[in-house]
DSSP file (Angstrom, degrees, kcal/mol; ACC not computed):
  #  RESIDUE AA STRUCTURE BP1 BP2  ACC     N-H-->O    O-->H-N    N-H-->O    O-->H-N    TCO  KAPPA ALPHA  PHI   PSI    X-CA   Y-CA   Z-CA
    1    1 A X              0   0    0      0, 0.0     2,-0.3     0, 0.0    57,-0.2   0.000 360.0 360.0 360.0 150.5   -7.7   15.7    2.6
    2    2 A X  E     -A   57   0A   0     55,-2.9    55,-3.2    29,-0.0     2,-0.4  -0.956 360.0-119.1-131.3 150.6   -4.0   15.2    3.5
    3    3 A X  E     +A   56   0A   0     27,-0.4    27,-3.2    -2,-0.3     2,-0.3  -0.708  41.8 155.7 -89.1 136.9   -0.8   14.6    1.6
    4    4 A X  E     -AB  55  29A   0     51,-2.5    51,-2.6    -2,-0.4     2,-0.4  -0.917  34.8-130.0-147.1 174.6    1.2   11.5    2.2
    5    5 A X  E     -AB  54  28A   0     23,-1.8    23,-2.8    -2,-0.3     2,-0.4  -1.000  28.4-119.0-132.6 134.0    3.7    9.1    0.7
    6    6 A X  E     + B   0  27A   0     47,-2.6    46,-2.3    -2,-0.4    21,-0.2  -0.598  35.7 168.3 -75.3 124.7    3.3    5.3    0.7
    7    7 A X  E     -     0   0A   0     19,-2.3     2,-0.3    -2,-0.4    20,-0.2   0.451  58.4 -24.9-113.9  -9.4    6.1    3.7    2.6
    8    8 A X  E     - B   0  26A   0     18,-1.1    18,-2.4    42,-0.0     2,-0.3  -0.988  59.5 -96.1 178.9-172.7    4.9    0.2    2.9
    9    9 A X  E     - B   0  25A   0     16,-0.3     2,-0.4    -2,-0.3    16,-0.3  -0.812  20.6-142.2-123.0 159.3    2.1   -2.4    3.1
   10   10 A X  E     - B   0  24A   0     14,-2.4    14,-0.6    -2,-0.3     2,-0.5  -0.998  13.6-168.4-125.2 129.1    0.2   -4.1    6.0
   11   11 A X        +     0   0    0     -2,-0.4     2,-0.4    12,-0.1    12,-0.1  -0.976   8.6 174.7-116.8 130.5   -0.8   -7.7    5.8
   12   12 A X        -     0   0    0     -2,-0.5    -2,-0.0     1,-0.1     3,-0.0  -0.927  13.3-175.4-134.4 109.9   -3.2   -9.2    8.4
   13   13 A X  S    S+     0   0    0     -2,-0.4     2,-0.6     1,-0.1    -1,-0.1   0.787  79.2  52.1 -75.7 -28.5   -4.4  -12.6    7.9
   14   14 A X  S    S+     0   0    0      0, 0.0     2,-0.3     0, 0.0    -1,-0.1  -0.946  78.9 130.8-106.1 117.0   -6.8  -12.5   10.9
   15   15 A X        -     0   0    0     -2,-0.6     2,-0.1    -3,-0.0     5,-0.1  -0.957  61.9 -65.1-156.7 171.4   -9.1   -9.5   10.7
   16   16 A X    >   -     0   0    0     -2,-0.3     3,-2.4     1,-0.1     4,-0.3  -0.425  49.6-121.2 -60.9 133.7  -12.7   -8.3   11.0
   17   17 A X  G >  S+     0   0    0      1,-0.3     3,-1.9     2,-0.2    -1,-0.1   0.823 110.8  64.5 -53.5 -33.0  -14.7   -9.8    8.2
   18   18 A X  G 3  S+     0   0    0      1,-0.3    -1,-0.3     3,-0.0    -2,-0.1   0.650  98.8  56.9 -66.1 -10.7  -15.7   -6.2    6.9
   19   19 A X  G X  S+     0   0    0     -3,-2.4     3,-1.8    53,-0.1    -1,-0.3   0.434  78.7 123.2 -95.7  -0.6  -11.9   -5.7    6.2
   20   20 A X  T <  S+     0   0    0     -3,-1.9     3,-0.1    -4,-0.3    -3,-0.0  -0.394  77.9  14.3 -61.1 135.6  -11.6   -8.7    3.9
   21   21 A X  T 3  S+     0   0    0      1,-0.3     2,-0.3    -2,-0.1    -1,-0.3   0.411  93.8 125.6  81.3   0.1  -10.4   -7.8    0.5
   22   22 A X    <   -     0   0    0     -3,-1.8     2,-0.5    22,-0.0    -1,-0.3  -0.742  55.8-135.7 -90.3 142.9   -9.1   -4.3    1.4
   23   23 A X        -     0   0    0     22,-0.5    22,-3.1    -2,-0.3     2,-0.4  -0.855  21.1-156.0 -94.7 123.0   -5.5   -3.5    0.6
   24   24 A X  E     -BC  10  44A   0    -14,-0.6   -14,-2.4    -2,-0.5     2,-0.3  -0.879  11.2-174.3-109.2 137.0   -3.8   -1.7    3.6
   25   25 A X  E     -BC   9  43A   0     18,-2.8    18,-2.6    -2,-0.4     2,-0.5  -0.882  27.3-122.4-121.9 152.6   -0.8    0.6    3.2
   26   26 A X  E     -BC   8  42A   0    -18,-2.4   -19,-2.3    -2,-0.3   -18,-1.1  -0.840  34.4-171.5 -89.6 127.1    1.5    2.5    5.5
   27   27 A X  E     -BC   6  41A   0     14,-2.9    14,-2.8    -2,-0.5     2,-0.6  -0.986  15.6-149.8-130.9 130.4    1.4    6.2    4.6
   28   28 A X  E     -BC   5  40A   0    -23,-2.8   -23,-1.8    -2,-0.4    12,-0.2  -0.850  27.4-122.4 -94.9 123.2    3.7    8.8    6.1
   29   29 A X  E     -B    4   0A   0     10,-2.6     8,-2.7    -2,-0.6     9,-0.5  -0.365  26.9-152.6 -64.7 138.7    2.0   12.2    6.2
   30   30 A X  E     - C   0  36A   0    -27,-3.2   -27,-0.4     6,-0.2     6,-0.2  -0.831   5.8-134.3-113.1 152.5    3.8   15.1    4.3
   31   31 A X    >   -     0   0    0      4,-2.4     3,-2.2    -2,-0.3     6,-0.0  -0.325  44.2 -81.4 -95.0-172.9    3.7   18.8    5.0
   32   32 A X  T 3  S+     0   0    0      1,-0.3    -1,-0.0     2,-0.1    -2,-0.0   0.763 132.0  53.9 -66.0 -23.0    3.2   21.6    2.4
   33   33 A X  T 3  S-     0   0    0      2,-0.1    -1,-0.3     3,-0.0     3,-0.1   0.271 119.4-110.5 -90.0  11.6    6.9   21.4    1.5
   34   34 A X  S <  S+     0   0    0     -3,-2.2     2,-0.3     1,-0.3    -2,-0.1   0.748  73.7 138.3  64.3  26.8    6.6   17.7    0.9
   35   35 A X        -     0   0    0      1,-0.1    -4,-2.4     2,-0.0    -1,-0.3  -0.793  61.5 -99.9 -97.8 143.0    8.7   16.8    3.9
   36   36 A X  E     -C   30   0A   0     -2,-0.3    -6,-0.2    -6,-0.2    -7,-0.1  -0.371  22.7-160.0 -57.4 135.6    7.7   14.0    6.2
   37   37 A X  E     -     0   0A   0     -8,-2.7    -1,-0.1     2,-0.3    -7,-0.1   0.632  40.3-116.1 -91.2 -12.2    6.0   15.0    9.4
   38   38 A X  E    S+     0   0A   0     -9,-0.5     2,-0.5     1,-0.3    -8,-0.1   0.178  77.1 123.1  99.1 -18.5    6.8   11.8   11.2
   39   39 A X  E     -     0   0A   0    -10,-0.2   -10,-2.6     2,-0.0     2,-0.4  -0.672  40.7-170.4 -81.7 129.3    3.2   10.7   11.5
   40   40 A X  E     -C   28   0A   0     -2,-0.5     2,-0.3   -12,-0.2   -12,-0.2  -0.959   5.7-180.0-116.6 135.0    2.5    7.2    9.9
   41   41 A X  E     -C   27   0A   0    -14,-2.8   -14,-2.9    -2,-0.4     2,-0.5  -0.932  30.4-122.1-130.9 154.7   -1.0    5.8    9.5
   42   42 A X  E     -C   26   0A   0     -2,-0.3     2,-0.4   -16,-0.2    33,-0.2  -0.862  39.3-176.6 -94.1 127.2   -2.4    2.6    8.1
   43   43 A X  E     -C   25   0A   0    -18,-2.6   -18,-2.8    -2,-0.5     2,-0.3  -0.990  28.7-121.1-132.8 140.3   -4.8    3.5    5.2
   44   44 A X  E     -Cd  24  77A   0     32,-2.0    34,-2.7    -2,-0.4     2,-0.7  -0.640  31.1-129.3 -76.3 131.6   -7.1    1.5    3.0
   45   45 A X  E     + d   0  78A   0    -22,-3.1   -22,-0.5    -2,-0.3    34,-0.1  -0.770  33.2 169.6 -93.1 115.8   -6.1    1.9   -0.7
   46   46 A X  S    S+     0   0    0     32,-1.7    -1,-0.1    -2,-0.7    33,-0.1   0.440  75.8  43.2 -98.2  -3.7   -9.2    2.8   -2.8
   47   47 A X  S    S-     0   0    0     31,-0.1    -1,-0.1    33,-0.1    34,-0.1   0.349 107.9-103.6-129.8   2.0   -7.2    3.7   -6.0
   48   48 A X        +     0   0    0      1,-0.1    -2,-0.0    30,-0.1    -3,-0.0   0.878  55.0 176.1  72.8  35.6   -4.4    1.2   -6.6
   49   49 A X        -     0   0    0     29,-0.1     2,-0.3     1,-0.1    -1,-0.1  -0.297  14.1-142.7 -69.9 161.0   -1.6    3.3   -5.4
   50   50 A X    >   -     0   0    0      1,-0.1     3,-2.2     4,-0.1   -44,-0.3  -0.803  28.8 -64.6-128.1 169.1    1.9    2.0   -5.2
   51   51 A X  T 3  S+     0   0    0     -2,-0.3   -44,-0.2     1,-0.3    -1,-0.1  -0.159 117.5  11.4 -47.3 127.5    5.1    2.1   -3.1
   52   52 A X  T 3  S+     0   0    0    -46,-2.3    -1,-0.3     1,-0.3    48,-0.2   0.252  93.5 136.7  87.2 -12.0    6.7    5.5   -3.0
   53   53 A X    <   -     0   0    0     -3,-2.2   -47,-2.6   -48,-0.1     2,-0.4  -0.415  56.0-125.7 -71.3 146.1    3.7    7.4   -4.6
   54   54 A X  E     +A    5   0A   0     28,-0.3    28,-2.4   -49,-0.2     2,-0.3  -0.758  42.1 175.8 -81.1 130.5    2.5   10.6   -3.2
   55   55 A X  E     -AE   4  81A   0    -51,-2.6   -51,-2.5    -2,-0.4     2,-0.5  -0.889  33.7-120.6-136.5 160.8   -1.2   10.4   -2.5
   56   56 A X  E     -AE   3  80A   0     24,-2.5    23,-2.7    -2,-0.3    24,-1.1  -0.944  36.0-178.9-102.0 132.5   -4.2   12.2   -1.0
   57   57 A X  E     -AE   2  78A   0    -55,-3.2   -55,-2.9    -2,-0.5     2,-0.3  -0.923  16.4-143.9-130.3 157.9   -5.8   10.5    1.9
   58   58 A X  E     - E   0  77A   0     19,-2.5    19,-1.8    -2,-0.3     2,-0.2  -0.882  13.0-152.3-118.8 150.7   -8.7   11.2    4.1
   59   59 A X  E >   + E   0  76A   0     -2,-0.3     3,-0.9    17,-0.2     4,-0.2  -0.710  50.1   1.7-117.3 167.4   -9.2   10.6    7.9
   60   60 A X  G >  S-     0   0    0     15,-1.5     3,-1.8    -2,-0.2     4,-0.2  -0.206 122.5 -10.4  62.6-148.2  -12.0   10.0   10.2
   61   61 A X  G >  S+     0   0    0      1,-0.3     3,-1.7     2,-0.2    -1,-0.2   0.810 130.1  65.2 -61.2 -30.3  -15.7    9.7    9.0
   62   62 A X  G X  S+     0   0    0     -3,-0.9     3,-1.3     1,-0.3    -1,-0.3   0.787  89.8  67.5 -61.8 -24.2  -14.7   11.0    5.6
   63   63 A X  G <  S+     0   0    0     -3,-1.8     3,-0.3     1,-0.3    -1,-0.3   0.589  95.5  55.8 -71.6 -10.9  -12.6    7.8    5.2
   64   64 A X  G <  S+     0   0    0     -3,-1.7     7,-1.2    -4,-0.2    -1,-0.3   0.055  87.6  81.3-105.1  22.6  -15.8    5.7    5.1
   65   65 A X    <   +     0   0    0     -3,-1.3     2,-0.3     5,-0.2    -1,-0.2   0.138  67.6  94.6-116.7  19.6  -17.4    7.6    2.2
   66   66 A X  S  > S-     0   0    0     -3,-0.3     4,-1.4     1,-0.1     3,-0.3  -0.718  86.4-110.7-105.5 162.9  -15.7    6.0   -0.8
   67   67 A X  T  4 S+     0   0    0     -2,-0.3    -1,-0.1     1,-0.2    -3,-0.0   0.827 119.3  48.0 -58.9 -32.3  -17.2    3.0   -2.8
   68   68 A X  T  4 S+     0   0    0      1,-0.2    -1,-0.2   -22,-0.1   -23,-0.1   0.811 121.1  32.4 -77.9 -31.2  -14.5    0.8   -1.3
   69   69 A X  T >4 S+     0   0    0     -3,-0.3     3,-2.5   -25,-0.1     5,-0.2   0.382  76.8 146.4-109.4   1.4  -14.8    1.8    2.3
   70   70 A X  T 3< S-     0   0    0     -4,-1.4    -5,-0.2     1,-0.3     3,-0.1  -0.104  83.9 -13.2 -52.4 123.8  -18.5    2.6    2.6
   71   71 A X  T 3  S+     0   0    0     -7,-1.2    -1,-0.3     1,-0.2     2,-0.3   0.704 104.0 130.4  54.7  23.2  -19.7    1.7    6.1
   72   72 A X  S <  S-     0   0    0     -3,-2.5     2,-2.0    -8,-0.1    -1,-0.2  -0.753  72.1-102.8-103.6 153.8  -16.5   -0.3    6.8
   73   73 A X  S    S+     0   0    0     -2,-0.3     2,-0.3    -3,-0.1   -57,-0.1  -0.434  72.2 128.9 -81.8  74.6  -14.5    0.2   10.0
   74   74 A X        -     0   0    0     -2,-2.0   -11,-0.1    -5,-0.2     3,-0.1  -0.933  41.2-168.5-130.1 150.3  -11.6    2.3    8.6
   75   75 A X  S    S+     0   0    0     -2,-0.3   -15,-1.5     1,-0.3     2,-0.3   0.576  77.6  35.6-110.8 -16.9  -10.1    5.6    9.8
   76   76 A X  E     - E   0  59A   0    -17,-0.2   -32,-2.0   -34,-0.2     2,-0.3  -0.997  61.8-177.2-136.4 141.6   -7.8    6.5    6.8
   77   77 A X  E     -dE  44  58A   0    -19,-1.8   -19,-2.5    -2,-0.3     2,-0.5  -0.994  26.3-131.4-137.7 138.7   -8.4    5.9    3.0
   78   78 A X  E     +dE  45  57A   0    -34,-2.7   -32,-1.7    -2,-0.3   -21,-0.2  -0.779  33.2 169.6 -76.4 121.1   -6.1    6.6    0.0
   79   79 A X  E     +     0   0A   0    -23,-2.7     2,-0.3    -2,-0.5   -22,-0.2   0.452  54.1  16.7-123.5  -4.3   -8.4    8.4   -2.4
   80   80 A X  E     - E   0  56A   0    -24,-1.1   -24,-2.5     2,-0.0     2,-0.5  -0.930  59.2-131.4-166.9 142.7   -6.1    9.8   -5.1
   81   81 A X  E     - E   0  55A   0     -2,-0.3     2,-0.4   -26,-0.2   -26,-0.3  -0.890  35.9-127.9 -92.1 125.2   -2.6    9.4   -6.6
   82   82 A X        +     0   0    0    -28,-2.4   -28,-0.3    -2,-0.5     3,-0.1  -0.612  31.7 172.7 -78.9 125.3   -1.0   12.9   -6.9
   83   83 A X        -     0   0    0     -2,-0.4    12,-3.0     1,-0.4    13,-0.4   0.780  68.6  -6.6 -97.9 -33.3    0.5   13.7  -10.4
   84   84 A X  E     -F   94   0B   0     10,-0.2     2,-0.4    11,-0.1    -1,-0.4  -0.989  51.6-162.9-160.2 152.2    1.3   17.4   -9.8
   85   85 A X  E     -F   93   0B   0      8,-2.5     7,-2.3    -2,-0.3     8,-1.7  -0.997  10.2-171.2-136.5 127.9    0.9   20.2   -7.2
   86   86 A X  E     -F   91   0B   0     -2,-0.4     2,-0.4     5,-0.3     5,-0.2  -0.930   3.9-179.6-116.2 145.4    1.4   23.9   -8.0
   87   87 A X  E >  S-F   90   0B   0      3,-2.9     3,-1.6    -2,-0.4    -2,-0.0  -0.982  70.6  -3.3-145.7 132.4    1.5   26.7   -5.4
   88   88 A X  T 3  S-     0   0    0     -2,-0.4     3,-0.1     1,-0.3    -1,-0.1   0.835 130.9 -55.0  53.9  34.9    1.9   30.4   -6.0
   89   89 A X  T 3  S+     0   0    0      1,-0.2     2,-0.4     0, 0.0    -1,-0.3   0.458 118.1 103.7  80.6   3.5    2.4   29.7   -9.8
   90   90 A X  E <  S-F   87   0B   0     -3,-1.6    -3,-2.9     0, 0.0     2,-0.6  -0.920  74.6-118.5-122.0 142.4    5.3   27.2   -9.3
   91   91 A X  E     +F   86   0B   0     -2,-0.4    -5,-0.3    -5,-0.2     3,-0.1  -0.680  30.9 174.4 -79.1 123.3    5.3   23.5   -9.5
   92   92 A X  E    S+     0   0B   0     -7,-2.3     2,-0.3    -2,-0.6    -6,-0.2   0.553  70.0  22.6-101.9 -14.1    6.3   22.1   -6.1
   93   93 A X  E     +F   85   0B   0     -8,-1.7    -8,-2.5     5,-0.0     2,-0.4  -0.932  56.7 174.1-153.1 133.5    5.7   18.4   -7.0
   94   94 A X  E >   -F   84   0B   0     -2,-0.3     3,-1.6   -10,-0.2     4,-0.3  -0.972  23.7-148.7-136.1 121.0    5.6   16.5  -10.2
   95   95 A X  G >  S+     0   0    0    -12,-3.0     3,-1.5    -2,-0.4   -11,-0.1   0.826  97.1  65.1 -63.1 -32.8    5.3   12.7  -10.2
   96   96 A X  G 3  S+     0   0    0    -13,-0.4    -1,-0.3     1,-0.3   -12,-0.1   0.776 109.7  39.3 -63.1 -26.8    7.3   12.5  -13.5
   97   97 A X  G <  S+     0   0    0     -3,-1.6     2,-0.5     2,-0.0    -1,-0.3   0.243  88.7 109.3-101.0   9.9   10.4   13.9  -11.5
   98   98 A X    <   -     0   0    0     -3,-1.5    -5,-0.0    -4,-0.3    -3,-0.0  -0.767  54.9-156.2 -93.9 132.4   10.0   12.1   -8.3
   99   99 A X        -     0   0    0     -2,-0.5    -1,-0.1     1,-0.1    -4,-0.0   0.447  37.9-119.0 -83.9   0.5   12.6    9.4   -7.6
  100  100 A X              0   0    0    -48,-0.2    -1,-0.1     1,-0.1    -2,-0.1   0.355 360.0 360.0  83.9  -7.2   10.3    7.5   -5.1
  101  101 A X              0   0    0      0, 0.0    -1,-0.1     0, 0.0   -49,-0.1   0.486 360.0 360.0 -70.3 360.0   12.7    8.0   -2.2
């Protein structure tokens, strides 16, 4: 799993029928310090995440193992909205204190 931040949405009116009904989001990957790595991916939202939220997402064949994406042609899926992260006994991210920027 990877950490990322939702920075936008993707709308595609013409697409493969197996993608119908899937909500697609732009996700910028984050490093361990919650800084943007520069890499941006399109990920299917399986959990109802929103703009500016920090999320966990999966890539590759793992992206096709959720109830929403099972056997669908996707490479990335948002599978959790992050509430808090601690490392070395300290809180390094808390959703309640994130300004969404």
